[in-house]
N, C-alpha and C positions, 0 to 999 in steps of 0.2 A: 505494499500500500503506498508506504516511503518513497518509494522511486517513481511511482504515479503521480505524487504532490510533487515534488522532486525535480522533476524533467517538466513538468506546467508551470511549475513559477518562473523554473530556470529561464524555458522557450519566450515567455511571458516579457521577463524581464529584457529579455533583447531584442526582443521584438520594438519593443517602447525603447530602447538605446539605439538601435539600428533606425525608427522612424517613431520620434518624440511624440506626433501628432496623436497618434495610437492611443498616449496615455490619457486623453480627456474621455472619459466613459460616461455614457450617459444611462441611466437603468429607470423603466417605466412598468408601471403600475395601474390599471386602472378597475373601480373598484364601484359599486353601484348596489345600489338599495332597492328592493320592489316590495310593495305591500306597505303595512302602515305596522308594523312590528321594526325591531331596531338590529336586523341581520342583516347581513352586509357581506361582500362577494369579494374579492380581491384575486382580479387575474394578472397572474407575475409570471411571465414563460409562458409555459403548460402546464403550470401549475392555478391551483383555483382554492384559494384559502378561505374558508367561514370566518366570521367574527359575530360576537356578539355582547350586548352587558349578560351581568349578574343580575337573579330578578332581584336582585335589593335595588338597581340601579333601571329597574322597567324592562329589562330581557328578558330571553327564554333558556338565558346559559346553554345555551349549545356549541357555543365555543367559545375561545380569548376573546375580551377587549382589543381597544387600541391600544392602550398603555399598556397591558400587558403582552403584547406584540413587539411594542419599544423595547419595554425589558426582555423576551425573548429574542431580538434583534439586537443586541448588546451583546448576549451570553452567549449565541453564536459565534459572533464576530469577536467577540475576545476567544473563543475556543479556535475556534477556525486560524486566526493568524498565528496563534501559539503555535498549532502546530504545522501548519506552513514555516513558521520561522525554526521551529524544533528541526524540522526536517531537513532545512537548508544548513545548519549550523552542526547538524550532526550529533543532537541532544536529542536519546531518550526519554522519550514519555508515554507511558503504558495507560494513562486516564485524566481526562480534564473534566473539572466540571466548573462551572459561574454561576453561583446564588446571588442574584439580580434580587432589588427594594428599589421601590417607586416610592418616593414620597409627595405626598400630592392632600392640596386641600381642596374638599369638594364642593364648597362656596365658589372657589373662581367658576367654575364649571357648571356655578346652578344660580349666578349670576348674584351671589346674596352678599358679597361683600368684595372689593378692591383689593385681590388679588391673585395672584396668577391660576392662567387655569392649569399650565402645564404642571410639571414636574416640579420642585424645589429643590430637589436632591434627589440622587438615585446611589445606592451604598451596592457595593459587591465585594461579595468573597470569592476568588480562583482558587481553587483544591488541585494542585500536579502531583498526581503517582505519580516517581520517578525513583531513580536512582541516582540520579545527577547528582555532582555535587552545588550546594547551597550555591555559590559564585556563579556557576552554569543558569539555574534557574534565575537569578536576580537577574544576569546581563539579560537571557531571553524575554522578563519581566517590564524588564528599561522600553528594550525594542517591541514590544508588546504596545506598551503604555504610548507611545509615540506613533504607531503606525496604524494601530487600529480603525477603521472607516468609520463604526459606531460610535467610539468610544470619543475618538476626535466631533464628529458632530454632535452628540449630548454635551461635548465642554464648550465651545465655542457657539459666538451669532453666525449663524445661518439665514443668508438673506432668498426669505420664501417670497413669490410675487403669484398672483392669479388674479382670476376671474370668475363671476359669478352669470353662468347667461339664463336668462328664460328663456322657453321653449313653450310657444303658443299653438300646438295640433291645430290645426283649421282645416275647411273642405279644400283649400287651395294650395296644401303643403303645411310646414313648419313654419313659423315664421319665430328665428333665435333675436333676444335682443340683450345684451350685456348689461346687467341694473350694479354692478358692484364689482371692481378693482380695487386690491392691496396697495397701500401705497408702494 
């Protein structure tokens, strides 16, 4: 398994060194909600990811909610980056577990107070099963902290731009009107 990872990372690195403009990747996700409940479905490449809210937040608890998915993305990204760098450096790791907690004040989501609607903080513990030296694992942890895309995304402000379109179906076709754009 490590050979496949090492080969893929080395090949990608070499391709980007030779053709730097290929480093600018764009990831796409489409999410839809149909019906009157809180269930959504996100299409990511060939994958369909259902999400819902827990019952105490008005959902049917048929899947994780979006903030849980942020934490899952964080944990998965950490584990993947640990494995990728460990493989490149020849560091043996048997297992990686990431336990993350997101701290959220629901008053922001519910418009009950002027507090942020998102996480006020994220805490995590990464547990690595390995017979490697403490120094090797510390070196690896420094690399992961510096190069994990989701960790980096959560730590720094990110420009988010978008718009809301209102679609009015009619006998003559759909009319689309932009009703809101982010600053």
